[in-house]
C-alpha positions, 0 to 999 in steps of 0.5 A, spaced: 499 499 500 502 506 498 499 513 501 498 520 497 496 527 500 495 533 496 493 540 498 488 545 494 484 551 497 476 553 497 474 559 495 472 563 501 464 564 498 464 556 496 467 553 503 459 552 506 457 549 498 464 545 498 461 541 504 454 540 503 456 538 495 461 532 499 456 530 505 452 527 498 458 524 494 454 521 488 454 514 488 457 513 482 464 517 484 465 513 490 464 506 486 469 509 481 474 511 487 473 503 489 475 501 483 481 505 482 484 501 488 483 507 492 482 506 499 481 511 506 479 517 502 480 522 507 479 530 506 480 535 512 478 542 511 482 547 515 483 554 514 481 554 507 485 548 505 483 541 503 488 536 505 486 530 501 489 522 503 489 516 500 491 509 500 492 506 493 491 498 494 493 497 486 499 496 483 498 502 477 497 508 481 498 512 475 493 508 471 488 508 476 487 515 475 488 515 468 481 510 469 478 515 473 479 521 469 476 518 464 470 516 467 464 521 465 461 520 471 467 523 475 469 528 470 461 531 471 463 531 478 469 534 478 466 540 473 462 540 479 467 541 485 472 545 481 467 551 482 469 550 489 477 549 489 483 553 487 490 551 486 495 553 492 500 558 490 507 556 489 
């Protein structure tokens, strides 16, 4: 098993919407996450930043992430949730 983490910001005006959206994550998105060998997917919100943590139980993380990115339901979810997020300045 490998562990991965990431950080992204939540737009302040979208923080409450982000919480509501993720309280009702679409079933198809959750099914695809599991099918792509992701377990223990956790997202923590603190001071406007989202910290995500996942455990990968597969043998091809990049391939699994490509499969996830090709999924129409996941693409629609990302389009929906991307409204709430912005990259972290480097």
